[in-house]
N, CA, C and O of each residue as an XYZ file, in Angstrom:
900
protein
N      12.602     -4.867     -8.409
C      12.063     -5.556     -7.237
C      11.409     -6.863     -7.648
O      10.705     -6.923     -8.655
N      11.643     -7.911     -6.867
C      10.926     -9.161     -7.065
C       9.845     -9.260     -5.996
O      10.114     -9.119     -4.803
N       8.620     -9.505     -6.445
C       7.473     -9.647     -5.555
C       7.063    -11.110     -5.573
O       6.693    -11.643     -6.619
N       7.127    -11.758     -4.420
C       6.741    -13.159     -4.332
C       5.490    -13.283     -3.459
O       5.470    -12.819     -2.319
N       4.454    -13.912     -4.005
C       3.211    -14.129     -3.275
C       3.343    -15.421     -2.487
O       3.582    -16.485     -3.058
N       3.187    -15.323     -1.172
C       3.358    -16.492     -0.315
C       2.039    -17.052      0.186
O       2.027    -17.956      1.021
N       0.920    -16.522     -0.317
C      -0.387    -17.031      0.063
C      -1.142    -16.067      0.957
O      -0.541    -15.363      1.769
N      -2.472    -16.034      0.807
C      -3.377    -15.157      1.551
C      -2.992    -13.697      1.298
O      -3.164    -13.220      0.177
N      -2.484    -12.977      2.287
C      -2.052    -11.590      2.075
C      -0.556    -11.413      2.273
O      -0.073    -10.284      2.360
N       0.171    -12.498      2.345
C       1.608    -12.451      2.617
C       2.402    -12.322      1.320
O       2.237    -13.108      0.387
N       3.263    -11.313      1.288
C       4.152    -11.089      0.152
C       5.564    -10.857      0.654
O       5.782    -10.341      1.750
N       6.518    -11.253     -0.178
C       7.927    -10.949      0.062
C       8.402    -10.030     -1.053
O       8.290    -10.359     -2.234
N       8.936     -8.864     -0.664
C       9.483     -7.895     -1.618
C      10.999     -7.902     -1.460
O      11.514     -7.663     -0.368
N      11.704     -8.173     -2.540
C      13.162     -8.272     -2.484
C      13.788     -7.268     -3.432
O      13.463     -7.230     -4.618
N      14.679     -6.464     -2.903
C      15.453     -5.500     -3.693
C      16.852     -5.467     -3.115
O      17.053     -4.960     -2.011
N      17.837     -6.006     -3.851
C      19.189     -6.081     -3.326
C      19.225     -6.964     -2.089
O      18.754     -8.100     -2.111
N      19.789     -6.432     -1.012
C      19.895     -7.202      0.228
C      18.697     -6.993      1.155
O      18.658     -7.548      2.253
N      17.731     -6.203      0.722
C      16.546     -5.928      1.543
C      15.441     -6.915      1.198
O      15.023     -7.019      0.045
N      14.977     -7.635      2.206
C      13.909     -8.622      2.031
C      12.768     -8.262      2.984
O      12.851     -8.490      4.191
N      11.716     -7.702      2.421
C      10.574     -7.234      3.200
C       9.475     -8.286      3.154
O       9.053     -8.702      2.075
N       9.017     -8.713      4.315
C       7.928     -9.678      4.411
C       6.706     -8.948      4.971
O       6.774     -8.338      6.038
N       5.604     -9.015      4.251
C       4.372     -8.340      4.662
C       3.375     -9.383      5.153
O       3.107    -10.366      4.463
N       2.828     -9.166      6.342
C       1.767     -9.994      6.924
C       2.091    -11.493      6.851
O       1.453    -12.231      6.101
N       3.086    -11.940      7.632
C       3.618    -13.299      7.478
C       2.770    -14.398      8.134
O       3.203    -15.040      9.091
N       1.582    -14.599      7.616
C       0.723    -15.708      8.038
C       1.105    -16.931      7.210
O       0.632    -17.106      6.087
N       1.964    -17.772      7.777
C       2.461    -18.960      7.085
C       2.046    -20.230      7.825
O       1.432    -21.119      7.235
N       2.377    -20.319      9.111
C       1.962    -21.472      9.902
C       0.438    -21.481     10.041
O      -0.154    -20.507     10.504
N      -0.191    -22.589      9.637
C      -1.647    -22.674      9.698
C      -2.359    -22.121      8.498
O      -3.589    -22.150      8.443
N      -1.622    -21.616      7.531
C      -2.209    -21.076      6.299
C      -2.277    -22.197      5.264
O      -1.238    -22.677      4.810
N      -3.493    -22.624      4.879
C      -3.580    -23.742      3.930
C      -3.055    -23.411      2.543
O      -2.834    -24.314      1.737
N      -2.853    -22.135      2.253
C      -2.325    -21.724      0.943
C      -0.869    -21.271      1.016
O      -0.335    -20.769      0.027
N      -0.224    -21.435      2.152
C       1.156    -20.961      2.296
C       2.088    -21.670      1.318
O       2.052    -22.892      1.176
N       2.917    -20.882      0.653
C       3.853    -21.445     -0.322
C       5.136    -21.946      0.324
O       5.840    -22.779     -0.246
N       5.439    -21.435      1.522
C       6.657    -21.820      2.223
C       6.342    -21.939      3.708
O       5.303    -21.468      4.170
N       7.235    -22.564      4.442
C       7.137    -22.592      5.895
C       7.849    -21.378      6.472
O       8.714    -20.788      5.825
N       7.478    -21.009      7.692
C       8.123    -19.866      8.333
C       9.631    -20.065      8.441
O      10.390    -19.097      8.395
N      10.067    -21.308      8.585
C      11.498    -21.584      8.712
C      12.261    -21.325      7.420
O      13.491    -21.277      7.422
N      11.533    -21.156      6.311
C      12.178    -21.024      5.007
C      12.386    -19.578      4.572
O      12.946    -19.343      3.501
N      11.954    -18.605      5.367
C      12.109    -17.206      4.982
C      13.086    -16.518      5.914
O      13.172    -16.856      7.094
N      13.824    -15.549      5.381
C      14.851    -14.821      6.134
C      14.669    -13.324      5.905
O      15.501    -12.696      5.251
N      13.598    -12.747      6.430
C      13.352    -11.325      6.179
C      14.332    -10.418      6.921
O      14.810    -10.742      8.008
N      14.612     -9.279      6.301
C      15.316     -8.212      7.020
C      14.324     -7.273      7.693
O      14.653     -6.605      8.673
N      13.090     -7.229      7.152
C      12.042     -6.372      7.685
C      10.714     -7.113      7.613
O      10.466     -7.856      6.664
N       9.858     -6.914      8.615
C       8.500     -7.447      8.613
C       7.549     -6.261      8.761
O       7.617     -5.517      9.738
N       6.672     -6.097      7.789
C       5.704     -4.997      7.802
C       4.318     -5.571      8.035
O       3.944     -6.575      7.428
N       3.559     -4.938      8.912
C       2.232     -5.433      9.280
C       1.160     -4.423      8.921
O       1.277     -3.238      9.236
N       0.107     -4.900      8.255
C      -1.052     -4.045      8.015
C      -1.925     -3.972      9.257
O      -2.472     -2.913      9.564
N      -2.064     -5.082      9.976
C      -2.830     -5.149     11.213
C      -2.546     -6.498     11.875
O      -1.794     -7.315     11.345
N      -3.164     -6.722     13.049
C      -2.780     -7.862     13.851
C      -3.787     -8.980     13.962
O      -3.683     -9.796     14.878
N      -4.780     -9.056     13.052
C      -5.592    -10.268     13.033
C      -4.668    -11.471     12.817
O      -3.605    -11.352     12.208
N      -5.094    -12.626     13.327
C      -4.230    -13.796     13.293
C      -3.754    -14.186     11.910
O      -2.655    -14.718     11.756
N      -4.586    -13.922     10.885
C      -4.209    -14.281      9.514
C      -3.313    -13.223      8.865
O      -3.098    -13.251      7.654
N      -2.796    -12.298      9.665
C      -1.841    -11.293      9.179
C      -0.632    -11.196     10.106
O       0.508    -11.160      9.644
N      -0.880    -11.153     11.400
C       0.213    -11.176     12.374
C       1.001    -12.472     12.259
O       2.232    -12.461     12.251
N       0.290    -13.582     12.171
C       0.897    -14.870     11.855
C       2.140    -15.189     12.658
O       2.105    -15.230     13.888
N       3.240    -15.414     11.955
C       4.501    -15.864     12.547
C       5.437    -14.719     12.914
O       6.633    -14.938     13.111
N       4.911    -13.508     13.008
C       5.768    -12.334     13.198
C       6.729    -12.475     14.363
O       7.932    -12.281     14.189
N       6.237    -12.805     15.536
C       7.090    -12.820     16.730
C       8.197    -13.851     16.593
O       9.359    -13.560     16.876
N       7.844    -15.046     16.163
C       8.848    -16.104     16.033
C       9.889    -15.745     14.969
O      11.085    -15.963     15.165
N       9.429    -15.194     13.844
C      10.358    -14.807     12.777
C      11.297    -13.703     13.241
O      12.500    -13.748     12.984
N      10.736    -12.710     13.927
C      11.562    -11.589     14.370
C      12.621    -12.046     15.367
O      13.762    -11.588     15.311
N      12.256    -12.935     16.270
C      13.235    -13.428     17.243
C      14.323    -14.251     16.565
O      15.489    -14.187     16.954
N      13.942    -15.023     15.553
C      14.923    -15.883     14.883
C      15.855    -15.100     13.978
O      17.053    -15.379     13.936
N      15.322    -14.122     13.250
C      16.101    -13.438     12.209
C      16.615    -12.071     12.619
O      17.542    -11.550     11.998
N      16.030    -11.476     13.657
C      16.380    -10.108     14.017
C      15.757     -9.068     13.122
O      16.135     -7.898     13.184
N      14.802     -9.462     12.281
C      14.153     -8.526     11.363
C      13.480     -7.389     12.123
O      12.931     -7.593     13.206
N      13.526     -6.192     11.548
C      12.823     -5.041     12.101
C      11.335     -5.202     11.835
O      10.928     -5.372     10.685
N      10.512     -5.151     12.887
C       9.066     -5.250     12.755
C       8.474     -3.847     12.750
O       8.717     -3.057     13.663
N       7.697     -3.545     11.715
C       7.106     -2.217     11.546
C       5.591     -2.355     11.553
O       5.027     -3.137     10.789
N       4.943     -1.597     12.413
C       3.486     -1.621     12.445
C       2.956     -0.508     13.320
O       3.719      0.250     13.920
N       1.659     -0.421     13.385
C       0.956      0.627     14.122
C       1.288      0.537     15.622
O       1.522     -0.563     16.123
N       1.313      1.671     16.350
C       1.896      1.678     17.697
C       1.330      0.672     18.682
O       2.101     -0.013     19.354
N       0.004      0.553     18.795
C      -0.541     -0.377     19.776
C      -0.192     -1.820     19.434
O       0.078     -2.628     20.323
N      -0.197     -2.139     18.151
C       0.168     -3.485     17.711
C       1.628     -3.780     18.029
O       1.948     -4.837     18.572
N       2.505     -2.854     17.695
C       3.926     -3.053     17.955
C       4.212     -3.070     19.460
O       5.145     -3.733     19.913
N       3.405     -2.339     20.227
C       3.561     -2.394     21.672
C       3.354     -3.793     22.209
O       4.097     -4.243     23.082
N       2.343     -4.489     21.692
C       2.134     -5.880     22.117
C       3.305     -6.758     21.700
O       3.764     -7.591     22.482
N       3.793     -6.581     20.478
C       4.897     -7.395     19.972
C       6.156     -7.168     20.809
O       6.895     -8.110     21.095
N       6.396     -5.921     21.198
C       7.539     -5.627     22.070
C       7.395     -6.357     23.401
O       8.369     -6.873     23.948
N       6.167     -6.392     23.914
C       5.929     -7.098     25.160
C       6.146     -8.588     25.063
O       6.341     -9.264     26.073
N       6.113     -9.107     23.827
C       6.380    -10.529     23.606
C       7.866    -10.818     23.438
O       8.255    -11.946     23.134
N       8.695     -9.795     23.636
C      10.133    -10.015     23.626
C      10.842     -9.659     22.335
O      12.022     -9.973     22.179
N      10.145     -9.003     21.393
C      10.789     -8.563     20.157
C      11.345     -7.164     20.388
O      10.588     -6.242     20.689
N      12.653     -6.996     20.254
C      13.303     -5.728     20.585
C      13.460     -4.803     19.391
O      13.505     -3.585     19.566
N      13.545     -5.341     18.188
C      13.815     -4.524     17.001
C      12.492     -4.153     16.343
O      12.001     -4.872     15.472
N      11.919     -3.026     16.762
C      10.593     -2.631     16.291
C      10.588     -1.150     15.928
O      11.436     -0.380     16.377
N       9.610     -0.770     15.102
C       9.351      0.637     14.789
C       7.839      0.800     14.693
O       7.145     -0.079     14.181
N       7.332      1.927     15.186
C       5.887      2.056     15.364
C       5.284      3.323     14.734
O       4.606      4.071     15.438
N       5.500      3.590     13.449
C       4.826      4.733     12.834
C       3.315      4.553     12.866
O       2.807      3.439     12.740
N       2.609      5.658     13.036
C       1.152      5.624     12.975
C       0.709      6.022     11.578
O       1.549      6.267     10.712
N      -0.587      6.090     11.346
C      -1.098      6.457     10.028
C      -0.499      7.785      9.591
O      -0.501      8.757     10.346
N       0.015      7.817      8.364
C       0.678      8.998      7.847
C       2.164      9.021      8.115
O       2.884      9.820      7.516
N       2.645      8.162      9.003
C       4.062      8.130      9.332
C       4.870      7.393      8.282
O       4.401      6.428      7.680
N       6.104      7.864      8.071
C       7.022      7.256      7.106
C       8.277      6.809      7.832
O       8.816      7.528      8.674
N       8.732      5.618      7.495
C       9.951      5.059      8.075
C      10.935      4.761      6.953
O      10.576      4.142      5.951
N      12.163      5.199      7.122
C      13.194      4.924      6.124
C      13.597      3.454      6.177
O      13.741      2.872      7.253
N      13.776      2.866      4.996
C      14.290      1.515      4.837
C      15.558      1.578      3.999
O      15.769      2.574      3.307
N      16.405      0.566      4.029
C      17.566      0.566      3.140
C      17.125      0.654      1.677
O      16.473     -0.256      1.165
N      17.472      1.725      1.026
C      17.100      1.905     -0.364
C      15.675      2.359     -0.570
O      15.175      2.301     -1.694
N      14.990      2.815      0.492
C      13.608      3.240      0.291
C      12.924      3.641      1.574
O      13.556      4.166      2.491
N      11.608      3.390      1.639
C      10.816      3.793      2.797
C       9.484      3.041      2.788
O       9.111      2.416      1.795
N       8.779      3.119      3.918
C       7.413      2.600      4.009
C       6.574      3.667      4.701
O       7.020      4.280      5.671
N       5.363      3.887      4.206
C       4.427      4.831      4.822
C       3.122      4.115      5.135
O       2.623      3.348      4.311
N       2.564      4.355      6.314
C       1.279      3.771      6.695
C       0.148      4.700      6.260
O       0.196      5.908      6.492
N      -0.860      4.124      5.634
C      -2.013      4.877      5.144
C      -3.281      4.179      5.630
O      -3.224      3.013      6.021
N      -4.433      4.870      5.616
C      -5.643      4.263      6.165
C      -6.146      3.048      5.393
O      -5.970      2.936      4.180
N      -6.771      2.153      6.130
C      -7.555      1.043      5.587
C      -8.801      0.927      6.459
O      -8.709      1.039      7.681
N      -9.948      0.707      5.859
C     -11.186      0.579      6.625
C     -11.435     -0.882      6.956
O     -11.746     -1.687      6.078
N     -11.294     -1.214      8.238
C     -11.387     -2.600      8.685
C     -11.504     -2.555     10.207
O     -11.520     -1.468     10.783
N     -11.584     -3.691     10.862
C     -11.472     -3.771     12.311
C     -10.179     -4.495     12.649
O      -9.592     -5.162     11.796
N      -9.735     -4.363     13.897
C      -8.498     -5.054     14.243
C      -8.350     -5.211     15.747
O      -8.285     -4.229     16.487
N      -8.299     -6.459     16.184
C      -7.925     -6.835     17.542
C      -7.016     -8.049     17.404
O      -7.351     -8.984     16.677
N      -5.884     -8.054     18.080
C      -4.974     -9.182     17.977
C      -5.565    -10.403     18.675
O      -6.501    -10.266     19.462
N      -5.036    -11.589     18.400
C      -5.485    -12.773     19.134
C      -5.351    -12.623     20.650
O      -6.096    -13.249     21.404
N      -4.405    -11.799     21.097
C      -4.219    -11.582     22.535
C      -5.147    -10.503     23.092
O      -5.191    -10.277     24.301
N      -5.899     -9.830     22.189
C      -6.896     -8.874     22.650
C      -6.534     -7.409     22.540
O      -7.247     -6.566     23.084
N      -5.452     -7.075     21.855
C      -5.055     -5.672     21.726
C      -5.780     -5.002     20.562
O      -5.552     -5.378     19.412
N      -6.646     -4.023     20.821
C      -7.273     -3.298     19.719
C      -6.289     -2.300     19.109
O      -5.448     -1.736     19.809
N      -6.402     -2.094     17.808
C      -5.504     -1.174     17.118
C      -6.136     -0.769     15.794
O      -7.190     -1.281     15.417
N      -5.495      0.138     15.105
C      -6.037      0.676     13.860
C      -5.367      0.015     12.662
O      -4.140      0.033     12.565
N      -6.136     -0.568     11.749
C      -5.541     -1.187     10.563
C      -4.909     -0.144      9.642
O      -5.203      1.048      9.732
N      -4.051     -0.613      8.772
C      -3.358      0.275      7.841
C      -3.163     -0.400      6.494
O      -3.205     -1.624      6.376
N      -2.951      0.422      5.493
C      -2.339     -0.007      4.250
C      -0.876      0.405      4.286
O      -0.477      1.211      5.126
N      -0.079     -0.143      3.382
C       1.358      0.117      3.357
C       1.775      0.569      1.962
O       1.518     -0.125      0.978
N       2.411      1.718      1.880
C       3.045      2.149      0.629
C       4.541      1.964      0.809
O       5.160      2.606      1.657
N       5.116      1.079      0.001
C       6.515      0.677      0.173
C       7.306      1.064     -1.070
O       6.939      0.701     -2.188
N       8.378      1.793     -0.869
C       9.291      2.161     -1.954
C      10.627      1.467     -1.731
O      11.267      1.663     -0.698
N      11.046      0.660     -2.693
C      12.370      0.040     -2.679
C      12.991      0.237     -4.042
O      12.391     -0.123     -5.054
N      14.192      0.806     -4.084
C      14.811      1.079     -5.373
C      13.965      2.047     -6.176
O      13.683      3.159     -5.729
N      13.561      1.618     -7.367
C      12.767      2.475     -8.243
C      11.300      2.053     -8.303
O      10.564      2.511     -9.177
N      10.869      1.195     -7.396
C       9.531      0.613     -7.463
C       8.726      0.978     -6.217
O       9.224      0.906     -5.094
N       7.465      1.374     -6.442
C       6.561      1.696     -5.339
C       5.384      0.726     -5.361
O       4.697      0.585     -6.373
N       5.165      0.065     -4.233
C       4.114     -0.946     -4.083
C       3.139     -0.478     -3.004
O       3.558      0.001     -1.950
N       1.849     -0.614     -3.267
C       0.809     -0.267     -2.306
C       0.070     -1.535     -1.920
O      -0.685     -2.090     -2.718
N       0.291     -1.995     -0.688
C      -0.475     -3.114     -0.136
C      -1.666     -2.497      0.581
O      -1.493     -1.800      1.581
N      -2.874     -2.746      0.079
C      -4.051     -2.087      0.621
C      -4.435     -2.590      2.006
O      -5.244     -1.959      2.686
N      -3.868     -3.721      2.436
C      -4.303     -4.321      3.687
C      -5.703     -4.888      3.544
O      -6.215     -5.035      2.435
N      -6.313     -5.202      4.666
C      -7.717     -5.626      4.654
C      -8.572     -4.363      4.667
O      -8.481     -3.568      5.603
N      -9.381     -4.170      3.665
C     -10.171     -2.948      3.599
C     -11.453     -3.181      2.825
O     -11.556     -4.092      2.004
N     -12.423     -2.333      3.110
C     -13.579     -2.205      2.235
C     -13.245     -1.138      1.191
O     -12.175     -0.531      1.225
N     -14.160     -0.927      0.284
C     -14.014      0.131     -0.711
C     -14.303      1.477     -0.051
O     -15.351      1.656      0.569
N     -13.379      2.414     -0.184
C     -13.646      3.783      0.265
C     -12.825      4.741     -0.600
O     -11.809      4.356     -1.178
N     -13.273      5.974     -0.677
C     -12.749      6.888     -1.689
C     -11.287      7.258     -1.465
O     -10.585      7.575     -2.426
N     -10.806      7.226     -0.204
C      -9.430      7.635      0.059
C      -8.388      6.652     -0.475
O      -7.189      6.923     -0.398
N      -8.828      5.527     -1.009
C      -7.867      4.650     -1.691
C      -7.200      5.360     -2.864
O      -6.150      4.925     -3.339
N      -7.802      6.446     -3.330
C      -7.217      7.208     -4.438
C      -6.037      8.074     -3.995
O      -5.248      8.502     -4.837
N      -5.898      8.341     -2.695
C      -4.932      9.348     -2.249
C      -3.465      8.931     -2.354
O      -2.651      9.765     -2.751
N      -3.070      7.684     -2.023
C      -1.642      7.355     -2.166
C      -1.102      7.609     -3.564
O       0.048      8.021     -3.719
N      -1.918      7.369     -4.584
C      -1.474      7.600     -5.953
C      -1.387      9.066     -6.328
O      -0.812      9.406     -7.362
N      -1.948      9.940     -5.506
C      -1.801     11.379     -5.744
C      -0.407     11.855     -5.367
O       0.101     12.820     -5.939
N       0.207     11.183     -4.411
C       1.543     11.573     -3.953
C       2.639     10.845     -4.711
O       3.644     11.453     -5.080
N       2.459      9.543     -4.950
C       3.501      8.722     -5.572
C       2.920      7.949     -6.749
O       1.781      7.486     -6.689
N       3.690      7.811     -7.806
C       3.303      6.920     -8.889
C       3.366      5.495     -8.362
O       4.405      5.056     -7.870
N       2.251      4.770     -8.465
C       2.176      3.424     -7.912
C       2.426      2.405     -9.016
O       1.678      2.327     -9.990
N       3.482      1.632     -8.849
C       3.814      0.615     -9.845
C       2.957     -0.633     -9.672
O       2.493     -1.211    -10.655
N       2.744     -1.050     -8.423
C       2.016     -2.291     -8.155
C       1.090     -2.073     -6.963
O       1.483     -1.465     -5.967
N      -0.145     -2.572     -7.068
C      -1.072     -2.610     -5.945
C      -1.348     -4.063     -5.587
O      -1.665     -4.874     -6.457
N      -1.225     -4.386     -4.314
C      -1.542     -5.714     -3.781
C      -2.902     -5.577     -3.116
O      -3.031     -4.897     -2.098
N      -3.929     -6.226     -3.690
C      -5.318     -5.844     -3.426
C      -6.179     -7.023     -3.007
O      -6.245     -8.029     -3.713
N      -6.843     -6.903     -1.854
C      -7.770     -7.933     -1.390
C      -9.017     -7.962     -2.277
O      -9.527     -6.918     -2.684
N      -9.501     -9.180     -2.570
C     -10.676     -9.304     -3.441
C     -11.676    -10.344     -2.947
O     -12.684    -10.581     -3.613
N     -11.426    -10.974     -1.795
C     -12.183    -12.162     -1.428
C     -13.577    -11.942     -0.890
O     -14.374    -12.880     -0.848
N     -13.901    -10.700     -0.467
C     -15.212    -10.470      0.100
C     -15.334    -11.011      1.518
O     -14.372    -11.534      2.081
N     -16.518    -10.881      2.082
C     -16.897    -11.322      3.431
C     -16.183    -10.526      4.525
O     -16.837     -9.823      5.295
N     -14.863    -10.624      4.605
C     -14.108     -9.864      5.606
C     -13.510     -8.575      5.026
O     -13.132     -7.674      5.773
N     -13.428     -8.493      3.717
C     -12.888     -7.329      3.015
C     -13.796     -7.047      1.817
O     -14.825     -7.701      1.641
N     -13.410     -6.078      1.005
C     -14.169     -5.850     -0.222
C     -14.115     -7.084     -1.115
O     -13.151     -7.849     -1.081
N     -15.163     -7.266     -1.913
C     -15.195     -8.390     -2.837
C     -14.594     -7.978     -4.182
O     -14.152     -6.841     -4.352
N     -14.582     -8.911     -5.131
C     -13.920     -8.634     -6.404
C     -14.618     -7.533     -7.188
O     -13.981     -6.859     -7.998
N     -15.917     -7.336     -6.965
C     -16.637     -6.282     -7.687
C     -16.245     -4.901     -7.158
O     -15.934     -4.001     -7.938
N     -16.261     -4.736     -5.824
C     -15.784     -3.477     -5.249
C     -14.304     -3.258     -5.546
O     -13.862     -2.120     -5.707
N     -13.542     -4.341     -5.618
C     -12.113     -4.204     -5.885
C     -11.840     -3.667     -7.287
O     -10.795     -3.058     -7.515
N     -12.755     -3.879     -8.227
C     -12.589     -3.266     -9.553
C     -12.637     -1.753     -9.425
O     -11.819     -1.046    -10.012
N     -13.599     -1.261     -8.656
C     -13.662      0.180     -8.416
C     -12.440      0.657     -7.658
O     -11.918      1.738     -7.931
N     -11.975     -0.151     -6.695
C     -10.748      0.200     -5.976
C      -9.571      0.317     -6.935
O      -8.751      1.225     -6.801
N      -9.483     -0.584     -7.892
C      -8.397     -0.521     -8.871
C      -8.463      0.775     -9.675
O      -7.432      1.367     -9.996
N      -9.682      1.213     -9.998
C      -9.843      2.491    -10.689
C      -9.321      3.635     -9.831
O      -8.636      4.526    -10.333
N      -9.641      3.616     -8.538
C      -9.211      4.684     -7.644
C      -7.698      4.678     -7.433
O      -7.063      5.732     -7.429
N      -7.128      3.496     -7.258
C      -5.703      3.381     -6.941
C      -4.835      3.763     -8.139
O      -3.853      4.488     -7.984
N      -5.187      3.284     -9.322
C      -4.482      3.674    -10.535
C      -3.082      3.118    -10.684
O      -2.239      3.741    -11.329
N      -2.810      1.952    -10.098
C      -1.481      1.349    -10.232
C      -1.295      0.751    -11.624
O      -2.262      0.371    -12.284
N      -0.046      0.674    -12.054
C       0.234      0.044    -13.351
C      -0.169     -1.426    -13.341
O      -0.723     -1.935    -14.315
N       0.115     -2.100    -12.230
C      -0.152     -3.533    -12.099
C      -0.912     -3.782    -10.803
O      -0.611     -3.180     -9.772
N      -1.893     -4.669    -10.862
C      -2.642     -5.078     -9.685
C      -2.459     -6.580     -9.489
O      -2.635     -7.363    -10.423
N      -2.105     -6.971     -8.277
C      -1.986     -8.383     -7.920
C      -3.029     -8.676     -6.849
O      -2.948     -8.109     -5.760
N      -4.009     -9.544     -7.118
C      -5.041     -9.830     -6.114
C      -4.529    -10.743     -5.012
O      -3.636    -11.564     -5.221
N      -5.124    -10.577     -3.821
C      -4.774    -11.420     -2.682
C      -5.977    -11.524     -1.765
O      -7.046    -10.996     -2.070
N      -5.803    -12.210     -0.634
C      -6.852    -12.400      0.375
C      -8.112    -13.004     -0.259
O      -9.214    -12.475     -0.115
N      -7.918    -14.119     -0.959
C      -9.035    -14.851     -1.553
C      -8.671    -16.330     -1.639
O      -7.498    -16.691     -1.740
N      -9.695    -17.174     -1.596
C      -9.572    -18.631     -1.762
C      -8.834    -19.343     -0.630
O      -8.626    -20.553     -0.714
N      -8.434    -18.634      0.423
C      -7.752    -19.295      1.541
C      -8.723    -20.147      2.338
O      -8.394    -21.259      2.751
N      -9.931    -19.614      2.555
C     -10.987    -20.272      3.311
C     -12.295    -20.139      2.533
O     -12.419    -19.232      1.709
N     -13.271    -21.012      2.768
C     -14.529    -20.958      1.998
C     -15.223    -19.596      1.968
O     -15.739    -19.234      0.911
N     -15.274    -18.814      3.053
C     -16.010    -17.543      2.954
C     -15.408    -16.539      1.976
O     -16.092    -15.606      1.554
N     -14.127    -16.717      1.606
C     -13.491    -15.726      0.733
C     -13.097    -16.323     -0.623
O     -12.190    -15.823     -1.289
N     -13.776    -17.380     -1.019
C     -13.529    -17.932     -2.354
C     -14.132    -17.014     -3.408
O     -15.251    -16.527     -3.247
N     -13.393    -16.778     -4.479
C     -13.879    -15.909     -5.545
C     -13.164    -16.242     -6.840
O     -12.309    -17.126     -6.876
N     -13.515    -15.529     -7.911
C     -12.994    -15.792     -9.252
C     -11.982    -14.716     -9.615
O     -12.359    -13.630    -10.056
N     -10.709    -15.010     -9.434
C      -9.665    -14.031     -9.702
C      -9.560    -13.707    -11.187
O      -9.216    -12.583    -11.553
N      -9.850    -14.676    -12.038
C      -9.769    -14.411    -13.474
C     -10.889    -13.463    -13.916
O     -10.690    -12.645    -14.814
N     -12.053    -13.570    -13.294
C     -13.129    -12.617    -13.592
C     -12.742    -11.225    -13.124
O     -13.010    -10.242    -13.815
N     -12.111    -11.128    -11.953
C     -11.594     -9.840    -11.483
C     -10.610     -9.265    -12.492
O     -10.696     -8.086    -12.837
N      -9.688    -10.075    -12.965
C      -8.708     -9.625    -13.960
C      -9.407     -9.075    -15.209
O      -9.057     -8.002    -15.699
N     -10.390     -9.814    -15.715
C     -11.081     -9.380    -16.921
C     -11.807     -8.056    -16.704
O     -11.784     -7.184    -17.572
N     -12.445     -7.905    -15.557
C     -13.196     -6.679    -15.283
C     -12.268     -5.478    -15.115
O     -12.552     -4.399    -15.636
N     -11.167     -5.654    -14.396
C     -10.236     -4.546    -14.206
C      -9.627     -4.118    -15.526
O      -9.536     -2.924    -15.814
N      -9.212     -5.081    -16.329
C      -8.546     -4.735    -17.581
C      -9.517     -4.167    -18.609
O      -9.098     -3.477    -19.539
N     -10.824     -4.450    -18.450
C     -11.831     -3.848    -19.324
C     -12.147     -2.412    -18.927
O     -12.523     -1.606    -19.778
N     -11.999     -2.079    -17.644
C     -12.433     -0.777    -17.148
C     -11.303      0.190    -16.824
O     -11.543      1.383    -16.636
N     -10.069     -0.316    -16.756
C      -8.948      0.541    -16.367
C      -7.765      0.268    -17.290
O      -7.806     -0.614    -18.148
N      -6.722      1.048    -17.086
C      -5.479      0.812    -17.829
C      -4.521     -0.078    -17.056
O      -3.412     -0.339    -17.523
N      -4.929     -0.552    -15.881
C      -4.078     -1.429    -15.076
C      -4.030     -2.833    -15.663
O      -5.005     -3.312    -16.243
N      -2.895     -3.477    -15.507
C      -2.742     -4.885    -15.850
C      -2.862     -5.699    -14.580
O      -2.266     -5.347    -13.563
N      -3.623     -6.780    -14.620
C      -3.769     -7.648    -13.452
C      -2.908     -8.894    -13.633
O      -2.986     -9.572    -14.658
N      -2.098     -9.183    -12.640
C      -1.260    -10.384    -12.617
C      -1.771    -11.279    -11.501
O      -1.648    -10.940    -10.324
N      -2.343    -12.417    -11.862
C      -2.847    -13.373    -10.877
C      -1.724    -14.359    -10.566
O      -1.306    -15.132    -11.429
N      -1.247    -14.324     -9.336
C      -0.153    -15.210     -8.913
C      -0.686    -16.349     -8.069
O      -1.473    -16.134     -7.147
N      -0.264    -17.546     -8.382
C      -0.497    -18.661     -7.471
C       0.490    -18.552     -6.304
O       1.569    -17.987     -6.481
N       0.159    -19.071     -5.128
C       1.117    -19.023     -4.025
C       2.479    -19.594     -4.442
O       2.573    -20.700     -4.974
N       3.507    -18.822     -4.189
C       4.845    -19.178     -4.615
C       5.278    -18.475     -5.893
O       6.464    -18.447     -6.222
N       4.314    -17.906     -6.611
C       4.621    -17.219     -7.858
C       5.264    -15.869     -7.626
O       5.096    -15.262     -6.569
N       6.012    -15.395     -8.636
C       6.725    -14.132     -8.513
C       6.385    -13.203     -9.675
O       5.973    -13.628    -10.755
N       6.577    -11.922     -9.399
C       6.397    -10.881    -10.416
C       7.546     -9.896    -10.257
O       7.834     -9.452     -9.145
N       8.197     -9.556    -11.347
C       9.289     -8.581    -11.323
C       8.761     -7.210    -11.709
O       8.129     -7.052    -12.753
N       9.019     -6.233    -10.875
C       8.498     -4.886    -11.117
C       9.645     -3.877    -11.175
O       9.409     -2.685    -11.371
């Protein structure tokens, strides 16, 4: 699998002909590595519907026909916006993907879309080919972050570290201990002043306290897993 960081919490996971885009906040994102017109996802996965995660979902889905996957109330709003290709698993639900699957797991956060739809945030455990990736979504530190790794060996964790709206880099070190992924890629930091932090300090702390390797990607950077 190739994992491409597109800025903030947006990642593209590519395995064969499957191109999964997570939280496609590109338009208006000062750290976006590409424009929305430059991506061609087959699937769009959403952790929640805050504007910096829902982003370009509706426009991308209408243009590409990508399947949009997210929590039921969130996907209900997206369907009302004219997107027909949707799937709405709730927490604990698993959806089959070409060559794999995605499962929604809890994340501790708040969530109301820009249009006013309240819904429950999620993390995403994504399996494509032989690789399992856990996108924690926007979350604080809580003990159940350890549970996805009890069921599946986690190759990569995509982990928020910016603080203010999510856990900060210090709590994220403990989160890395709980998650137990082979590789951790930090995200949701440095996009805006309230979430500026030191990713290299996070890397040093995680690698001193755990067996995980931290890969700090600049927007546009890739990691092969």
